[in-house]
Structure formats: structure tokens, C-alpha cells
Phi, psi and omega in degrees: 000317182296320181295324178295322178295316180298318178297320180295320179295319179295325182289326185272075178258343181245152185295322183298319179295317179297319179297317179298317180297314181293321179300316178295318179295320178296316180297315180297316181292321179292322176294320179296317178299315182295318182286330181291327181274331183067199182278346183277344185240093180293339180295323177296320178297317180295321178296318179297316179293323179296321178296314179298317180295321179296319179294321177296320178295321178296318180295324181282340177094000000 
């Protein structure tokens, strides 16, 4: 496990790769939040949207 982490750290030397990884993680997590709550839980939808909005703010600086 540790060697995989070291390799991943070595691979992420450029900003574009890191942004792609975080973008994918944000999308997956927001979809998971949205799907876990379904239509009956508006709080899950709000959490997913808040996560997406926070990532957009980070990207814009």
C-alpha cells in the first residue's frame, strides 16, 4: 500500500493531473451523495450541490 502511495505522489507532478483526479473524485462523491438520499432526502441533494459549488470556487481561485 505504501509503495502505491509513493508512486502516486511521484506521478502527480503537474497541476493538470491533480485537477483531473480531484474533479473525478468530486463528481463521484457528489453522485454518491445524491443517489444515497434519493428524492426523499433533499439534504443529500444540497450536500452534493454544496460540494460541486465548493470545487468550482477552488478552480476559479
